[in-house]
C-alpha positions in Angstrom: 9.8 -9.2 14.4 6.2 -9.9 13.5 3.4 -7.4 13.4 1.9 -6.5 16.8 -1.3 -8.5 17.2 -4.7 -7.4 18.5 -8.1 -9.1 18.5 -11.1 -7.7 16.8 -14.0 -7.2 19.2 -16.7 -5.6 17.1 -17.3 -5.3 13.4 -18.5 -1.7 12.7 -19.1 -1.2 9.0 -17.8 -2.2 5.5 -15.8 0.2 3.4 -17.3 -0.3 0.0 -14.9 2.0 -1.8 -12.3 -0.9 -1.8 -12.6 -3.8 -4.2 -11.8 -6.3 -1.4 -14.5 -4.9 0.9 -12.4 -4.0 3.9 -14.2 -3.2 7.1 -13.8 -0.9 10.1 -13.5 -2.9 13.3 -12.8 -2.2 17.0 -10.1 -4.2 18.8 -9.2 -5.2 22.3 -6.5 -2.5 22.5 -9.3 0.1 22.2 -8.1 1.0 18.8 -10.1 1.2 15.6 -8.7 -0.4 12.4 -9.5 -0.9 8.8 -9.4 -4.7 8.4 -8.1 -6.4 5.2 -9.4 -10.0 5.1 -7.5 -13.2 4.2 -10.8 -14.5 2.8 -11.1 -11.6 0.2 -10.8 -12.4 -3.5 -7.2 -11.1 -3.7 -6.1 -13.7 -1.1 -3.2 -13.6 1.3 -0.6 -12.2 -1.2 -2.4 -8.9 -1.1 -1.9 -8.8 2.6 1.8 -9.8 2.2 2.2 -6.9 -0.2 0.4 -4.5 2.2 2.8 -5.5 5.0 6.1 -5.4 3.0 5.4 -2.2 1.1 3.7 -0.5 4.1 6.6 -1.3 6.5 9.2 -0.4 3.9 7.5 3.0 3.3 7.5 3.6 7.0 11.2 2.8 7.3 11.9 5.2 4.5 10.1 8.0 6.3 6.8 8.0 4.4 3.6 8.2 6.3 1.6 5.0 6.4 -0.9 4.2 9.2 0.3 1.6 11.7 -0.2 -2.0 10.6 -1.2 -4.7 13.0 -2.2 -8.4 12.9 -5.9 -8.7 13.6 -7.2 -11.9 15.0 -10.8 -12.5 14.0 -13.4 -14.8 15.4 -16.1 -15.0 12.7 -18.8 -15.1 15.4 -18.6 -11.3 15.7 -20.3 -11.0 12.3 -23.3 -13.2 13.1 -25.6 -10.2 13.4 -24.3 -8.6 10.2 -27.3 -8.3 7.9 -25.2 -8.1 4.7 -24.8 -11.6 3.3 -21.6 -10.7 1.4 -20.0 -9.3 4.6 -21.1 -12.4 6.5 -19.5 -14.7 4.0 -16.3 -12.7 4.1 -16.1 -12.8 7.9 -16.8 -16.6 7.9 -14.0 -17.1 5.4 -11.5 -15.0 7.3 -11.2 -16.6 10.7 -7.8 -16.3 12.3 -5.1 -13.7 11.5 -6.0 -10.8 9.2 -4.4 -7.4 8.6 -5.4 -4.2 10.3 -4.5 -0.6 9.4 -4.9 2.2 11.9 -8.1 4.1 11.2 -7.5 7.8 10.7 -10.6 9.6 12.0 -11.5 12.7 10.0 -9.1 12.1 7.2 -10.0 13.2 3.7 -9.3 11.5 0.4 -6.4 13.2 -1.5 -7.6 15.8 -4.0 -4.8 17.3 -6.2 -6.9 20.4 -6.8 -7.2 21.1 -3.1 -3.9 19.9 -1.5 -0.4 21.1 -2.4 2.4 18.5 -2.4 6.0 19.9 -2.9 8.3 18.4 -5.5 10.5 16.7 -2.9 7.6 14.8 -1.2 6.0 14.0 -4.6 9.4 12.6 -5.7 9.8 10.4 -2.7 6.3 8.9 -3.2 6.8 8.3 -6.9 10.2 6.8 -6.3 8.8 4.4 -3.7 5.9 3.4 -5.9 8.3 2.7 -8.7 10.4 0.5 -6.4 7.4 -1.7 -5.3 5.7 -1.5 -8.7 2.6 0.2 -7.3 -0.1 0.3 -10.1 -2.7 1.7 -7.9 -1.9 5.4 -7.1 -3.3 7.1 -10.1 -5.7 10.1 -10.4 -8.5 7.4 -10.8 -7.7 6.0 -7.4 -5.1 8.0 -5.5 -5.0 5.8 -2.4 -3.8 8.7 -0.3 -5.4 10.5 2.6 -4.8 13.9 4.1 -4.8 13.9 7.9 -3.9 16.8 10.1 -2.4 18.5 7.1 -0.1 15.7 6.1 -0.2 13.2 3.2 -0.6 9.5 4.2 -0.2 6.5 1.9 -2.7 3.6 2.1 -3.7 0.4 0.2 -0.6 -1.3 -1.1 -2.2 -4.7 -1.9 -1.5 -4.2 -5.6 2.2 -3.8 -5.2 4.9 -6.5 -5.8 2.8 -8.0 -8.5 5.7 -10.2 -9.6 5.1 -12.3 -6.5 2.1 -13.8 -8.2 4.5 -15.3 -10.8 7.8 -15.8 -9.1 9.8 -16.7 -12.2 9.1 -13.1 -13.4 10.7 -11.5 -10.3 14.2 -11.3 -11.7 13.1 -9.4 -14.8 11.1 -7.0 -12.6 14.3 -5.4 -11.5 14.6 -3.6 -14.8 10.9 -3.1 -15.5 10.0 0.5 -16.5 7.5 2.4 -14.3 5.1 4.7 -16.1 4.2 7.5 -13.7 2.3 9.5 -16.3 -1.1 8.9 -14.5 0.4 9.0 -11.0 -1.7 11.2 -8.7 1.4 13.3 -7.9 2.6 13.7 -11.4 1.3 17.3 -11.6 3.5 18.4 -8.8 6.8 17.9 -10.7 8.1 15.0 -8.6 11.9 15.4 -8.0 12.7 11.7 -8.6 16.5 12.3 -8.8 16.6 13.9 -5.3 14.4 11.1 -3.9 16.8 8.4 -5.4 19.8 10.1 -3.9 18.1 10.2 -0.5 16.3 6.8 -0.4 18.1 4.3 -2.6 21.2 4.1 -0.2 18.7 3.3 2.6 17.3 0.3 0.9 19.8 -2.2 2.1 19.4 -5.9 2.5 19.1 -5.3 6.2 16.3 -2.8 5.9 14.4 -5.1 3.5 14.9 -8.0 5.8 13.3 -6.0 8.6 10.3 -5.2 6.4 9.7 -8.8 5.3 10.2 -10.1 8.8 6.9 -8.4 9.8 5.0 -10.8 7.5 3.4 -13.7 9.5 4.8 -17.1 8.6 1.4 -18.5 7.9 0.9 -16.0 5.0 4.1 -17.3 3.4 3.7 -21.0 4.1 3.3 -23.5 1.3 4.4 -21.1 -1.4 5.0 -23.1 -4.6 8.7 -23.3 -5.4 9.9 -22.5 -1.9 10.8 -24.8 1.0 10.1 -22.5 3.9 8.8 -19.0 4.8 12.5 -18.0 5.2 13.2 -18.8 1.6 10.2 -16.7 0.5 11.4 -13.8 2.6 14.9 -14.0 1.0 13.3 -13.9 -2.4 11.5 -10.7 -1.6 14.7 -9.1 -0.3 16.6 -10.2 -3.4 14.0 -8.8 -5.8 13.7 -5.4 -4.1 17.4 -5.0 -3.5 18.1 -5.6 -7.2 15.6 -2.9 -8.2 16.4 -0.1 -5.7 19.8 1.2 -7.0 18.6 2.2 -10.5 14.9 2.3 -10.3 14.9 6.1 -10.8 16.3 5.5 -14.3 13.2 3.4 -15.1 10.6 6.1 -14.2 8.8 7.9 -17.0 6.4 10.8 -16.5 4.8 11.6 -19.8 1.4 12.6 -21.0 -1.5 11.3 -19.0 -3.8 8.8 -20.6 -6.6 10.0 -22.9 -9.4 8.9 -20.5 -8.9 11.8 -18.2 -11.4 12.6 -15.4 -14.6 13.8 -17.0 -15.2 16.5 -14.4 -11.8 18.1 -14.7 -10.1 17.0 -18.0 -7.4 19.6 -17.6 -6.4 18.8 -14.0 -2.8 18.1 -14.8 -2.5 21.6 -16.1 -4.3 23.2 -13.2 -2.6 25.9 -11.2 -1.3 24.8 -7.8 -3.6 25.7 -4.8 -2.9 29.0 -3.3 -0.3 29.0 -0.6 -1.6 27.5 2.7 -4.6 25.9 1.1 -5.5 22.5 2.5 
């Protein structure tokens, strides 16, 4: 089952916080989405990672905004005054990725929002499974919306798919969670592993990779078809899931801590009920 597809009808504004310059767009289903572009510097593999990791997180009960395929006609950007945005739109005609826009959401702040050890453990375990290197205190890639924690931006996961011969070794690769944004909350990784690892079956993984459009998997060097690429993703993740909790390390954070709050890892949790 592929992603539900909609068509972008209006480009609203760029989001300059992201390195790939995603943009907010409106679509023909009357929804508003954050669009990730095939023409961005990271290329289509970043979108593949977004889909597989995002859908897998959803299947495991973590909150990720709905993902859709977004058809883009570059003509909608002809009135855009920013030359960089115009170039990106021109390079991204066709199918792109959209993530449901969460109006009024706030960026996650560990000093203002409490996360219990169980939820922190599930997120850290999931990030270790997909090798997420982009959920640190420097760039949490989490939002708080209606009092709940939502995970976003998974384009930097599954980094072994940029070098497929390294995928087999990735099953045993350690995951250093020392700088993870949820490290201060005592993530219960053991409980997360007991809950989530049995759910990561070949069938569940096949469902997640089935959401990736064929055109983003076509012509992958070393593979004869998109089906072969999908099978490789399933195999790599299935091999890692059973023992990934044994590879997670939560030690001392790196020395270049946040200049405005160098002791944030030692900060007292927010008072009960604080959001």
